[in-house]
HTML snippet that shows the backbone in 3Dmol.js (N, CA, C, O; Angstrom):
<script src="https://3Dmol.org/build/3Dmol-min.js"></script>
<div id="view" style="width:600px;height:400px;position:relative"></div>
<script>
const pdb = `
ATOM      1  N   MET A   1      -8.788   5.589  -4.308  1.00  0.00           N
ATOM      2  CA  MET A   1      -7.396   5.669  -4.681  1.00  0.00           C
ATOM      3  C   MET A   1      -6.940   7.119  -4.731  1.00  0.00           C
ATOM      4  O   MET A   1      -5.779   7.414  -4.450  1.00  0.00           O
ATOM      5  N   THR A   2      -7.841   8.022  -5.085  1.00  0.00           N
ATOM      6  CA  THR A   2      -7.486   9.437  -5.123  1.00  0.00           C
ATOM      7  C   THR A   2      -7.122   9.935  -3.742  1.00  0.00           C
ATOM      8  O   THR A   2      -6.158  10.685  -3.594  1.00  0.00           O
ATOM      9  N   LEU A   3      -7.875   9.533  -2.719  1.00  0.00           N
ATOM     10  CA  LEU A   3      -7.569   9.950  -1.355  1.00  0.00           C
ATOM     11  C   LEU A   3      -6.262   9.340  -0.871  1.00  0.00           C
ATOM     12  O   LEU A   3      -5.477  10.014  -0.203  1.00  0.00           O
ATOM     13  N   CYS A   4      -6.017   8.076  -1.197  1.00  0.00           N
ATOM     14  CA  CYS A   4      -4.766   7.421  -0.809  1.00  0.00           C
ATOM     15  C   CYS A   4      -3.579   8.115  -1.458  1.00  0.00           C
ATOM     16  O   CYS A   4      -2.558   8.342  -0.809  1.00  0.00           O
ATOM     17  N   ASP A   5      -3.710   8.449  -2.728  1.00  0.00           N
ATOM     18  CA  ASP A   5      -2.629   9.102  -3.450  1.00  0.00           C
ATOM     19  C   ASP A   5      -2.339  10.470  -2.853  1.00  0.00           C
ATOM     20  O   ASP A   5      -1.176  10.853  -2.727  1.00  0.00           O
ATOM     21  N   GLY A   6      -3.364  11.203  -2.491  1.00  0.00           N
ATOM     22  CA  GLY A   6      -3.171  12.519  -1.881  1.00  0.00           C
ATOM     23  C   GLY A   6      -2.464  12.428  -0.548  1.00  0.00           C
ATOM     24  O   GLY A   6      -1.582  13.235  -0.255  1.00  0.00           O
ATOM     25  N   ALA A   7      -2.839  11.456   0.262  1.00  0.00           N
ATOM     26  CA  ALA A   7      -2.204  11.284   1.573  1.00  0.00           C
ATOM     27  C   ALA A   7      -0.777  10.772   1.422  1.00  0.00           C
ATOM     28  O   ALA A   7       0.109  11.188   2.169  1.00  0.00           O
ATOM     29  N   ALA A   8      -0.546   9.886   0.476  1.00  0.00           N
ATOM     30  CA  ALA A   8       0.783   9.302   0.294  1.00  0.00           C
ATOM     31  C   ALA A   8       1.788  10.333  -0.213  1.00  0.00           C
ATOM     32  O   ALA A   8       2.982  10.218   0.061  1.00  0.00           O
ATOM     33  N   GLY A   9       1.326  11.318  -0.933  1.00  0.00           N
ATOM     34  CA  GLY A   9       2.228  12.312  -1.505  1.00  0.00           C
ATOM     35  C   GLY A   9       2.719  13.348  -0.522  1.00  0.00           C
ATOM     36  O   GLY A   9       3.651  14.092  -0.826  1.00  0.00           O
ATOM     37  N   GLN A  10       2.120  13.414   0.642  1.00  0.00           N
ATOM     38  CA  GLN A  10       2.530  14.405   1.631  1.00  0.00           C
ATOM     39  C   GLN A  10       3.923  14.113   2.158  1.00  0.00           C
ATOM     40  O   GLN A  10       4.269  12.964   2.430  1.00  0.00           O
ATOM     41  N   GLY A  11       4.707  15.148   2.297  1.00  0.00           N
ATOM     42  CA  GLY A  11       6.039  14.997   2.863  1.00  0.00           C
ATOM     43  C   GLY A  11       7.057  14.389   1.923  1.00  0.00           C
ATOM     44  O   GLY A  11       8.168  14.073   2.348  1.00  0.00           O
ATOM     45  N   ARG A  12       6.720  14.220   0.687  1.00  0.00           N
ATOM     46  CA  ARG A  12       7.652  13.648  -0.286  1.00  0.00           C
ATOM     47  C   ARG A  12       8.122  14.738  -1.235  1.00  0.00           C
ATOM     48  O   ARG A  12       7.500  15.792  -1.363  1.00  0.00           O
ATOM     49  N   GLU A  13       9.205  14.462  -1.878  1.00  0.00           N
ATOM     50  CA  GLU A  13       9.725  15.375  -2.884  1.00  0.00           C
ATOM     51  C   GLU A  13       8.970  15.143  -4.186  1.00  0.00           C
ATOM     52  O   GLU A  13       9.521  14.628  -5.159  1.00  0.00           O
ATOM     53  N   ALA A  14       7.725  15.527  -4.185  1.00  0.00           N
ATOM     54  CA  ALA A  14       6.889  15.330  -5.367  1.00  0.00           C
ATOM     55  C   ALA A  14       6.016  16.562  -5.560  1.00  0.00           C
ATOM     56  O   ALA A  14       5.749  17.299  -4.611  1.00  0.00           O
ATOM     57  N   THR A  15       5.588  16.773  -6.753  1.00  0.00           N
ATOM     58  CA  THR A  15       4.690  17.876  -7.020  1.00  0.00           C
ATOM     59  C   THR A  15       3.337  17.561  -6.422  1.00  0.00           C
ATOM     60  O   THR A  15       2.769  16.496  -6.666  1.00  0.00           O
ATOM     61  N   GLU A  16       2.824  18.493  -5.636  1.00  0.00           N
ATOM     62  CA  GLU A  16       1.529  18.295  -5.001  1.00  0.00           C
ATOM     63  C   GLU A  16       0.421  18.576  -5.996  1.00  0.00           C
ATOM     64  O   GLU A  16       0.510  19.521  -6.780  1.00  0.00           O
ATOM     65  N   ALA A  17      -0.605  17.774  -5.968  1.00  0.00           N
ATOM     66  CA  ALA A  17      -1.736  17.972  -6.880  1.00  0.00           C
ATOM     67  C   ALA A  17      -2.415  19.306  -6.575  1.00  0.00           C
ATOM     68  O   ALA A  17      -2.603  19.667  -5.413  1.00  0.00           O
ATOM     69  N   ALA A  18      -2.773  20.018  -7.609  1.00  0.00           N
ATOM     70  CA  ALA A  18      -3.485  21.281  -7.429  1.00  0.00           C
ATOM     71  C   ALA A  18      -4.915  21.026  -6.983  1.00  0.00           C
ATOM     72  O   ALA A  18      -5.512  21.869  -6.313  1.00  0.00           O
ATOM     73  N   ALA A  19      -5.468  19.885  -7.341  1.00  0.00           N
ATOM     74  CA  ALA A  19      -6.831  19.531  -6.957  1.00  0.00           C
ATOM     75  C   ALA A  19      -7.002  18.024  -7.060  1.00  0.00           C
ATOM     76  O   ALA A  19      -6.291  17.353  -7.807  1.00  0.00           O
ATOM     77  N   ILE A  20      -7.955  17.503  -6.298  1.00  0.00           N
ATOM     78  CA  ILE A  20      -8.342  16.108  -6.433  1.00  0.00           C
ATOM     79  C   ILE A  20      -9.854  16.055  -6.580  1.00  0.00           C
ATOM     80  O   ILE A  20     -10.556  16.944  -6.099  1.00  0.00           O
ATOM     81  N   ALA A  21     -10.352  15.036  -7.229  1.00  0.00           N
ATOM     82  CA  ALA A  21     -11.791  14.866  -7.413  1.00  0.00           C
ATOM     83  C   ALA A  21     -12.162  13.422  -7.097  1.00  0.00           C
ATOM     84  O   ALA A  21     -12.291  12.600  -8.004  1.00  0.00           O
ATOM     85  N   PRO A  22     -12.334  13.110  -5.809  1.00  0.00           N
ATOM     86  CA  PRO A  22     -12.588  11.722  -5.445  1.00  0.00           C
ATOM     87  C   PRO A  22     -13.978  11.192  -5.795  1.00  0.00           C
ATOM     88  O   PRO A  22     -14.214   9.992  -5.658  1.00  0.00           O
ATOM     89  N   GLY A  23     -14.893  12.031  -6.235  1.00  0.00           N
ATOM     90  CA  GLY A  23     -16.224  11.553  -6.600  1.00  0.00           C
ATOM     91  C   GLY A  23     -16.945  10.982  -5.393  1.00  0.00           C
ATOM     92  O   GLY A  23     -17.193  11.705  -4.428  1.00  0.00           O
ATOM     93  N   THR A  24     -17.283   9.716  -5.424  1.00  0.00           N
ATOM     94  CA  THR A  24     -17.910   9.048  -4.273  1.00  0.00           C
ATOM     95  C   THR A  24     -16.941   8.008  -3.755  1.00  0.00           C
ATOM     96  O   THR A  24     -17.074   6.824  -4.068  1.00  0.00           O
ATOM     97  N   PRO A  25     -15.960   8.434  -2.961  1.00  0.00           N
ATOM     98  CA  PRO A  25     -14.895   7.521  -2.557  1.00  0.00           C
ATOM     99  C   PRO A  25     -15.359   6.468  -1.561  1.00  0.00           C
ATOM    100  O   PRO A  25     -16.216   6.723  -0.714  1.00  0.00           O
ATOM    101  N   TRP A  26     -14.789   5.305  -1.677  1.00  0.00           N
ATOM    102  CA  TRP A  26     -14.965   4.242  -0.699  1.00  0.00           C
ATOM    103  C   TRP A  26     -13.784   4.384   0.242  1.00  0.00           C
ATOM    104  O   TRP A  26     -12.752   3.741   0.047  1.00  0.00           O
ATOM    105  N   SER A  27     -13.927   5.222   1.262  1.00  0.00           N
ATOM    106  CA  SER A  27     -12.782   5.585   2.082  1.00  0.00           C
ATOM    107  C   SER A  27     -12.513   4.614   3.235  1.00  0.00           C
ATOM    108  O   SER A  27     -11.451   4.684   3.854  1.00  0.00           O
ATOM    109  N   ASP A  28     -13.441   3.720   3.531  1.00  0.00           N
ATOM    110  CA  ASP A  28     -13.235   2.705   4.557  1.00  0.00           C
ATOM    111  C   ASP A  28     -13.790   1.394   4.030  1.00  0.00           C
ATOM    112  O   ASP A  28     -15.000   1.173   4.069  1.00  0.00           O
ATOM    113  N   ILE A  29     -12.914   0.516   3.535  1.00  0.00           N
ATOM    114  CA  ILE A  29     -13.417  -0.703   2.907  1.00  0.00           C
ATOM    115  C   ILE A  29     -13.637  -1.842   3.886  1.00  0.00           C
ATOM    116  O   ILE A  29     -14.110  -2.909   3.495  1.00  0.00           O
ATOM    117  N   ASP A  30     -13.298  -1.631   5.167  1.00  0.00           N
ATOM    118  CA  ASP A  30     -13.605  -2.646   6.170  1.00  0.00           C
ATOM    119  C   ASP A  30     -15.093  -2.527   6.524  1.00  0.00           C
ATOM    120  O   ASP A  30     -15.692  -1.471   6.321  1.00  0.00           O
ATOM    121  N   LYS A  31     -15.673  -3.570   7.035  1.00  0.00           N
ATOM    122  CA  LYS A  31     -17.100  -3.550   7.384  1.00  0.00           C
ATOM    123  C   LYS A  31     -17.281  -2.856   8.730  1.00  0.00           C
ATOM    124  O   LYS A  31     -17.601  -3.489   9.737  1.00  0.00           O
ATOM    125  N   VAL A  32     -17.068  -1.531   8.724  1.00  0.00           N
ATOM    126  CA  VAL A  32     -17.163  -0.714   9.922  1.00  0.00           C
ATOM    127  C   VAL A  32     -18.159   0.403   9.625  1.00  0.00           C
ATOM    128  O   VAL A  32     -18.200   0.925   8.511  1.00  0.00           O
ATOM    129  N   GLY A  33     -18.937   0.755  10.597  1.00  0.00           N
ATOM    130  CA  GLY A  33     -19.884   1.850  10.419  1.00  0.00           C
ATOM    131  C   GLY A  33     -21.292   1.359  10.136  1.00  0.00           C
ATOM    132  O   GLY A  33     -21.496   0.282   9.576  1.00  0.00           O
ATOM    133  N   ASP A  34     -22.251   2.170  10.532  1.00  0.00           N
ATOM    134  CA  ASP A  34     -23.647   1.768  10.420  1.00  0.00           C
ATOM    135  C   ASP A  34     -24.204   1.846   9.001  1.00  0.00           C
ATOM    136  O   ASP A  34     -25.256   1.268   8.731  1.00  0.00           O
ATOM    137  N   THR A  35     -23.531   2.541   8.091  1.00  0.00           N
ATOM    138  CA  THR A  35     -24.077   2.638   6.738  1.00  0.00           C
ATOM    139  C   THR A  35     -24.013   1.320   5.980  1.00  0.00           C
ATOM    140  O   THR A  35     -24.777   1.114   5.036  1.00  0.00           O
ATOM    141  N   TYR A  36     -23.112   0.422   6.378  1.00  0.00           N
ATOM    142  CA  TYR A  36     -23.110  -0.898   5.739  1.00  0.00           C
ATOM    143  C   TYR A  36     -24.433  -1.610   6.027  1.00  0.00           C
ATOM    144  O   TYR A  36     -24.984  -2.285   5.157  1.00  0.00           O
ATOM    145  N   ALA A  37     -24.936  -1.457   7.246  1.00  0.00           N
ATOM    146  CA  ALA A  37     -26.214  -2.093   7.603  1.00  0.00           C
ATOM    147  C   ALA A  37     -27.401  -1.298   7.067  1.00  0.00           C
ATOM    148  O   ALA A  37     -28.341  -1.881   6.527  1.00  0.00           O
ATOM    149  N   SER A  38     -27.367   0.014   7.210  1.00  0.00           N
ATOM    150  CA  SER A  38     -28.530   0.811   6.800  1.00  0.00           C
ATOM    151  C   SER A  38     -28.710   0.852   5.281  1.00  0.00           C
ATOM    152  O   SER A  38     -29.832   1.019   4.802  1.00  0.00           O
ATOM    153  N   ASN A  39     -27.632   0.703   4.522  1.00  0.00           N
ATOM    154  CA  ASN A  39     -27.729   0.710   3.056  1.00  0.00           C
ATOM    155  C   ASN A  39     -27.804  -0.682   2.440  1.00  0.00           C
ATOM    156  O   ASN A  39     -27.916  -0.828   1.223  1.00  0.00           O
ATOM    157  N   GLU A  40     -27.740  -1.708   3.299  1.00  0.00           N
ATOM    158  CA  GLU A  40     -27.780  -3.067   2.776  1.00  0.00           C
ATOM    159  C   GLU A  40     -29.083  -3.302   2.013  1.00  0.00           C
ATOM    160  O   GLU A  40     -30.170  -3.023   2.521  1.00  0.00           O
ATOM    161  N   TRP A  41     -28.965  -3.804   0.825  1.00  0.00           N
ATOM    162  CA  TRP A  41     -30.050  -4.106  -0.109  1.00  0.00           C
ATOM    163  C   TRP A  41     -30.735  -2.853  -0.651  1.00  0.00           C
ATOM    164  O   TRP A  41     -31.693  -2.963  -1.416  1.00  0.00           O
ATOM    165  N   VAL A  42     -30.261  -1.661  -0.267  1.00  0.00           N
ATOM    166  CA  VAL A  42     -30.822  -0.421  -0.810  1.00  0.00           C
ATOM    167  C   VAL A  42     -30.106  -0.067  -2.106  1.00  0.00           C
ATOM    168  O   VAL A  42     -30.741   0.307  -3.093  1.00  0.00           O
ATOM    169  N   ASP A  43     -28.789  -0.185  -2.097  1.00  0.00           N
ATOM    170  CA  ASP A  43     -27.979   0.107  -3.275  1.00  0.00           C
ATOM    171  C   ASP A  43     -28.099  -1.058  -4.251  1.00  0.00           C
ATOM    172  O   ASP A  43     -27.779  -2.196  -3.907  1.00  0.00           O
ATOM    173  N   ASN A  44     -28.548  -0.782  -5.438  1.00  0.00           N
ATOM    174  CA  ASN A  44     -28.777  -1.848  -6.418  1.00  0.00           C
ATOM    175  C   ASN A  44     -27.499  -2.418  -7.027  1.00  0.00           C
ATOM    176  O   ASN A  44     -27.541  -3.440  -7.711  1.00  0.00           O
ATOM    177  N   VAL A  45     -26.367  -1.767  -6.783  1.00  0.00           N
ATOM    178  CA  VAL A  45     -25.106  -2.271  -7.315  1.00  0.00           C
ATOM    179  C   VAL A  45     -24.310  -2.995  -6.227  1.00  0.00           C
ATOM    180  O   VAL A  45     -23.885  -4.135  -6.413  1.00  0.00           O
ATOM    181  N   LEU A  46     -24.117  -2.331  -5.103  1.00  0.00           N
ATOM    182  CA  LEU A  46     -23.285  -2.901  -4.041  1.00  0.00           C
ATOM    183  C   LEU A  46     -24.033  -3.943  -3.216  1.00  0.00           C
ATOM    184  O   LEU A  46     -23.418  -4.897  -2.741  1.00  0.00           O
ATOM    185  N   VAL A  47     -25.297  -3.791  -3.041  1.00  0.00           N
ATOM    186  CA  VAL A  47     -26.236  -4.706  -2.395  1.00  0.00           C
ATOM    187  C   VAL A  47     -25.894  -5.010  -0.940  1.00  0.00           C
ATOM    188  O   VAL A  47     -26.538  -4.462  -0.045  1.00  0.00           O
ATOM    189  N   THR A  48     -24.909  -5.861  -0.670  1.00  0.00           N
ATOM    190  CA  THR A  48     -24.608  -6.272   0.698  1.00  0.00           C
ATOM    191  C   THR A  48     -23.119  -6.586   0.861  1.00  0.00           C
ATOM    192  O   THR A  48     -22.479  -7.080  -0.067  1.00  0.00           O
ATOM    193  N   TRP A  49     -22.579  -6.303   2.031  1.00  0.00           N
ATOM    194  CA  TRP A  49     -21.172  -6.598   2.314  1.00  0.00           C
ATOM    195  C   TRP A  49     -20.905  -8.086   2.191  1.00  0.00           C
ATOM    196  O   TRP A  49     -19.846  -8.485   1.706  1.00  0.00           O
ATOM    197  N   ASP A  50     -21.842  -8.910   2.618  1.00  0.00           N
ATOM    198  CA  ASP A  50     -21.632 -10.353   2.634  1.00  0.00           C
ATOM    199  C   ASP A  50     -21.697 -10.984   1.247  1.00  0.00           C
ATOM    200  O   ASP A  50     -21.502 -12.191   1.104  1.00  0.00           O
ATOM    201  N   GLY A  51     -21.965 -10.189   0.245  1.00  0.00           N
ATOM    202  CA  GLY A  51     -21.979 -10.683  -1.128  1.00  0.00           C
ATOM    203  C   GLY A  51     -20.812 -10.115  -1.913  1.00  0.00           C
ATOM    204  O   GLY A  51     -19.655 -10.276  -1.525  1.00  0.00           O
ATOM    205  N   TRP A  52     -21.113  -9.463  -2.999  1.00  0.00           N
ATOM    206  CA  TRP A  52     -20.112  -8.931  -3.913  1.00  0.00           C
ATOM    207  C   TRP A  52     -19.196  -7.904  -3.264  1.00  0.00           C
ATOM    208  O   TRP A  52     -17.990  -7.918  -3.510  1.00  0.00           O
ATOM    209  N   LEU A  53     -19.733  -7.028  -2.453  1.00  0.00           N
ATOM    210  CA  LEU A  53     -18.958  -5.921  -1.885  1.00  0.00           C
ATOM    211  C   LEU A  53     -17.798  -6.400  -1.014  1.00  0.00           C
ATOM    212  O   LEU A  53     -16.673  -5.925  -1.169  1.00  0.00           O
ATOM    213  N   GLY A  54     -18.057  -7.323  -0.115  1.00  0.00           N
ATOM    214  CA  GLY A  54     -16.997  -7.847   0.753  1.00  0.00           C
ATOM    215  C   GLY A  54     -15.915  -8.575  -0.035  1.00  0.00           C
ATOM    216  O   GLY A  54     -14.725  -8.434   0.248  1.00  0.00           O
ATOM    217  N   ARG A  55     -16.337  -9.347  -1.019  1.00  0.00           N
ATOM    218  CA  ARG A  55     -15.350 -10.060  -1.849  1.00  0.00           C
ATOM    219  C   ARG A  55     -14.503  -9.076  -2.654  1.00  0.00           C
ATOM    220  O   ARG A  55     -13.302  -9.282  -2.828  1.00  0.00           O
ATOM    221  N   ALA A  56     -15.133  -8.005  -3.144  1.00  0.00           N
ATOM    222  CA  ALA A  56     -14.388  -6.987  -3.894  1.00  0.00           C
ATOM    223  C   ALA A  56     -13.373  -6.288  -2.995  1.00  0.00           C
ATOM    224  O   ALA A  56     -12.253  -6.015  -3.428  1.00  0.00           O
ATOM    225  N   ALA A  57     -13.747  -5.997  -1.758  1.00  0.00           N
ATOM    226  CA  ALA A  57     -12.825  -5.356  -0.814  1.00  0.00           C
ATOM    227  C   ALA A  57     -11.608  -6.234  -0.553  1.00  0.00           C
ATOM    228  O   ALA A  57     -10.475  -5.755  -0.574  1.00  0.00           O
ATOM    229  N   LYS A  58     -11.842  -7.507  -0.310  1.00  0.00           N
ATOM    230  CA  LYS A  58     -10.734  -8.429  -0.027  1.00  0.00           C
ATOM    231  C   LYS A  58      -9.854  -8.641  -1.252  1.00  0.00           C
ATOM    232  O   LYS A  58      -8.636  -8.771  -1.132  1.00  0.00           O
ATOM    233  N   LEU A  59     -10.461  -8.676  -2.410  1.00  0.00           N
ATOM    234  CA  LEU A  59      -9.693  -8.808  -3.647  1.00  0.00           C
ATOM    235  C   LEU A  59      -8.811  -7.574  -3.858  1.00  0.00           C
ATOM    236  O   LEU A  59      -7.634  -7.700  -4.194  1.00  0.00           O
ATOM    237  N   TYR A  60      -9.379  -6.392  -3.662  1.00  0.00           N
ATOM    238  CA  TYR A  60      -8.633  -5.139  -3.818  1.00  0.00           C
ATOM    239  C   TYR A  60      -7.473  -5.070  -2.822  1.00  0.00           C
ATOM    240  O   TYR A  60      -6.369  -4.662  -3.183  1.00  0.00           O
ATOM    241  N   ALA A  61      -7.721  -5.468  -1.569  1.00  0.00           N
ATOM    242  CA  ALA A  61      -6.683  -5.396  -0.532  1.00  0.00           C
ATOM    243  C   ALA A  61      -5.590  -6.438  -0.739  1.00  0.00           C
ATOM    244  O   ALA A  61      -4.464  -6.243  -0.282  1.00  0.00           O
ATOM    245  N   ASN A  62      -5.894  -7.526  -1.410  1.00  0.00           N
ATOM    246  CA  ASN A  62      -4.906  -8.559  -1.740  1.00  0.00           C
ATOM    247  C   ASN A  62      -4.119  -9.023  -0.510  1.00  0.00           C
ATOM    248  O   ASN A  62      -2.894  -9.141  -0.552  1.00  0.00           O
ATOM    249  N   GLY A  63      -4.845  -9.283   0.587  1.00  0.00           N
ATOM    250  CA  GLY A  63      -4.198  -9.781   1.798  1.00  0.00           C
ATOM    251  C   GLY A  63      -3.740  -8.702   2.764  1.00  0.00           C
ATOM    252  O   GLY A  63      -3.354  -9.015   3.890  1.00  0.00           O
ATOM    253  N   THR A  64      -3.771  -7.452   2.357  1.00  0.00           N
ATOM    254  CA  THR A  64      -3.387  -6.347   3.239  1.00  0.00           C
ATOM    255  C   THR A  64      -4.533  -6.053   4.199  1.00  0.00           C
ATOM    256  O   THR A  64      -5.701  -6.185   3.834  1.00  0.00           O
ATOM    257  N   ASP A  65      -4.201  -5.656   5.424  1.00  0.00           N
ATOM    258  CA  ASP A  65      -5.211  -5.301   6.421  1.00  0.00           C
ATOM    259  C   ASP A  65      -6.143  -4.234   5.838  1.00  0.00           C
ATOM    260  O   ASP A  65      -5.680  -3.246   5.267  1.00  0.00           O
ATOM    261  N   LEU A  66      -7.448  -4.436   5.982  1.00  0.00           N
ATOM    262  CA  LEU A  66      -8.418  -3.495   5.422  1.00  0.00           C
ATOM    263  C   LEU A  66      -8.383  -2.127   6.103  1.00  0.00           C
ATOM    264  O   LEU A  66      -8.955  -1.165   5.589  1.00  0.00           O
ATOM    265  N   LYS A  67      -7.718  -2.035   7.251  1.00  0.00           N
ATOM    266  CA  LYS A  67      -7.575  -0.743   7.938  1.00  0.00           C
ATOM    267  C   LYS A  67      -6.263  -0.044   7.583  1.00  0.00           C
ATOM    268  O   LYS A  67      -5.962   1.014   8.136  1.00  0.00           O
ATOM    269  N   ASN A  68      -5.493  -0.609   6.685  1.00  0.00           N
ATOM    270  CA  ASN A  68      -4.266   0.045   6.207  1.00  0.00           C
ATOM    271  C   ASN A  68      -4.663   1.339   5.506  1.00  0.00           C
ATOM    272  O   ASN A  68      -5.534   1.313   4.637  1.00  0.00           O
ATOM    273  N   PRO A  69      -4.053   2.469   5.856  1.00  0.00           N
ATOM    274  CA  PRO A  69      -4.465   3.748   5.261  1.00  0.00           C
ATOM    275  C   PRO A  69      -4.290   3.835   3.749  1.00  0.00           C
ATOM    276  O   PRO A  69      -4.917   4.679   3.108  1.00  0.00           O
ATOM    277  N   TYR A  70      -3.460   2.989   3.174  1.00  0.00           N
ATOM    278  CA  TYR A  70      -3.332   2.983   1.718  1.00  0.00           C
ATOM    279  C   TYR A  70      -4.435   2.155   1.055  1.00  0.00           C
ATOM    280  O   TYR A  70      -4.595   2.180  -0.166  1.00  0.00           O
ATOM    281  N   ILE A  71      -5.186   1.429   1.866  1.00  0.00           N
ATOM    282  CA  ILE A  71      -6.338   0.672   1.391  1.00  0.00           C
ATOM    283  C   ILE A  71      -7.621   1.418   1.770  1.00  0.00           C
ATOM    284  O   ILE A  71      -8.508   1.607   0.937  1.00  0.00           O
ATOM    285  N   SER A  72      -7.709   1.836   3.030  1.00  0.00           N
ATOM    286  CA  SER A  72      -8.838   2.605   3.544  1.00  0.00           C
ATOM    287  C   SER A  72      -8.312   3.957   4.012  1.00  0.00           C
ATOM    288  O   SER A  72      -7.881   4.083   5.159  1.00  0.00           O
ATOM    289  N   PRO A  73      -8.338   4.959   3.157  1.00  0.00           N
ATOM    290  CA  PRO A  73      -7.713   6.236   3.493  1.00  0.00           C
ATOM    291  C   PRO A  73      -8.295   6.950   4.710  1.00  0.00           C
ATOM    292  O   PRO A  73      -7.668   7.874   5.228  1.00  0.00           O
ATOM    293  N   ILE A  74      -9.464   6.552   5.174  1.00  0.00           N
ATOM    294  CA  ILE A  74     -10.021   7.196   6.360  1.00  0.00           C
ATOM    295  C   ILE A  74      -9.115   7.000   7.574  1.00  0.00           C
ATOM    296  O   ILE A  74      -9.182   7.778   8.526  1.00  0.00           O
ATOM    297  N   TYR A  75      -8.269   5.969   7.550  1.00  0.00           N
ATOM    298  CA  TYR A  75      -7.344   5.704   8.645  1.00  0.00           C
ATOM    299  C   TYR A  75      -5.997   6.400   8.448  1.00  0.00           C
ATOM    300  O   TYR A  75      -5.088   6.219   9.258  1.00  0.00           O
ATOM    301  N   GLY A  76      -5.860   7.183   7.394  1.00  0.00           N
ATOM    302  CA  GLY A  76      -4.601   7.867   7.107  1.00  0.00           C
ATOM    303  C   GLY A  76      -4.431   9.155   7.893  1.00  0.00           C
ATOM    304  O   GLY A  76      -5.350   9.624   8.564  1.00  0.00           O
ATOM    305  N   ASP A  77      -3.260   9.700   7.796  1.00  0.00           N
ATOM    306  CA  ASP A  77      -2.922  10.959   8.467  1.00  0.00           C
ATOM    307  C   ASP A  77      -3.033  12.086   7.449  1.00  0.00           C
ATOM    308  O   ASP A  77      -2.218  12.186   6.532  1.00  0.00           O
ATOM    309  N   PHE A  78      -4.025  12.917   7.612  1.00  0.00           N
ATOM    310  CA  PHE A  78      -4.247  14.014   6.682  1.00  0.00           C
ATOM    311  C   PHE A  78      -3.832  15.363   7.269  1.00  0.00           C
ATOM    312  O   PHE A  78      -4.223  16.411   6.756  1.00  0.00           O
ATOM    313  N   LYS A  79      -3.039  15.338   8.347  1.00  0.00           N
ATOM    314  CA  LYS A  79      -2.531  16.588   8.902  1.00  0.00           C
ATOM    315  C   LYS A  79      -1.699  17.296   7.844  1.00  0.00           C
ATOM    316  O   LYS A  79      -0.826  16.686   7.227  1.00  0.00           O
ATOM    317  N   GLY A  80      -1.959  18.552   7.638  1.00  0.00           N
ATOM    318  CA  GLY A  80      -1.218  19.321   6.665  1.00  0.00           C
ATOM    319  C   GLY A  80      -1.764  19.178   5.259  1.00  0.00           C
ATOM    320  O   GLY A  80      -1.258  19.813   4.333  1.00  0.00           O
ATOM    321  N   PHE A  81      -2.785  18.358   5.082  1.00  0.00           N
ATOM    322  CA  PHE A  81      -3.398  18.192   3.765  1.00  0.00           C
ATOM    323  C   PHE A  81      -4.092  19.495   3.393  1.00  0.00           C
ATOM    324  O   PHE A  81      -4.816  20.083   4.197  1.00  0.00           O
ATOM    325  N   ARG A  82      -3.864  19.927   2.184  1.00  0.00           N
ATOM    326  CA  ARG A  82      -4.424  21.210   1.764  1.00  0.00           C
ATOM    327  C   ARG A  82      -5.951  21.181   1.833  1.00  0.00           C
ATOM    328  O   ARG A  82      -6.592  20.237   1.371  1.00  0.00           O
ATOM    329  N   ARG A  83      -6.522  22.245   2.425  1.00  0.00           N
ATOM    330  CA  ARG A  83      -7.978  22.360   2.507  1.00  0.00           C
ATOM    331  C   ARG A  83      -8.539  22.718   1.143  1.00  0.00           C
ATOM    332  O   ARG A  83      -7.892  23.419   0.364  1.00  0.00           O
ATOM    333  N   PRO A  84      -9.730  22.243   0.855  1.00  0.00           N
ATOM    334  CA  PRO A  84     -10.361  22.610  -0.429  1.00  0.00           C
ATOM    335  C   PRO A  84     -10.593  24.117  -0.510  1.00  0.00           C
ATOM    336  O   PRO A  84     -10.894  24.773   0.487  1.00  0.00           O
ATOM    337  N   SER A  85     -10.448  24.635  -1.699  1.00  0.00           N
ATOM    338  CA  SER A  85     -10.709  26.077  -1.851  1.00  0.00           C
ATOM    339  C   SER A  85     -11.790  26.305  -2.869  1.00  0.00           C
ATOM    340  O   SER A  85     -12.154  27.450  -3.139  1.00  0.00           O
TER     341      SER A  85
END
`;
const viewer = $3Dmol.createViewer("view");
viewer.addModel(pdb, "pdb");
viewer.setStyle({}, {cartoon: {color: "spectrum"}});
viewer.zoomTo();
viewer.render();
</script>
């Protein structure tokens, strides 16, 4: 959500955040990329996409396409986004 908020605030009449701290962001909630397979059953919390993780993604998206940049910020436009300093 931190990444989505940062991308959404660009180009608006709003105060830009001086810093963001996304921690360990889930930046692509669709089942894309090899880490879903390589980390399957390795992570003791997330375990597998076909279990809790996939259901959590669909619940969070609430019917919105999982590639929507406000859901999966990796698909957003970060041109002009301030570089970390």
